[in-house]
Phi, psi and omega in degrees: 000310183299314185297317175299313175301316177301306179299315173312305182293325187259000180251354182256113183256144188270145177291138175250128174294153176236157171246131181208177182262139174297120181264319177219145184206132173210186181302333191258326179201174180227151172236130178236142188244126169231236182292336178216176185259130180248117184238158178059039181280153166261154181251134183269136173214156173309145177313139171081010178236137178227143176203148175243114189295133174290145177307131178101350178284157175278111187247160183244128178245134177237128181283147172243181177290341183237020180148212177228150178225139173284126184261004175136177177252154176288123188297140182273158187281127181237148183284078182231146175279163181296138185087356182269156181232141176223141171247127183218159178240166176309316181285004171107347179286149183211155173229120179245134171260102180277162180293331182274011182085001176281148176247131178245129170238129180050045182078349185263131182287128168264128184244000000 
């Protein structure tokens, strides 16, 4: 019994996420280069949000039992307070949900 427990515990390795740079990106798949190249990745997003990460961003790849998936890009430092949310594009468009209830679209307050 102890031998079976030892073998099981020491022979199963947990999957490790890797960080790399987005090399190729389009609406259908993504390629990320880290210590190796990860091709034809799908990207995980919360339901209702879609995004195509730009080339050069730092992406995180997680192995699954049937392949790999991009779980997102490492967020850039933005001037947000704790609890605030920002959606932004590569071209500079943004929507900010402020803690005080204000909504900013491209820096302008919407009432």
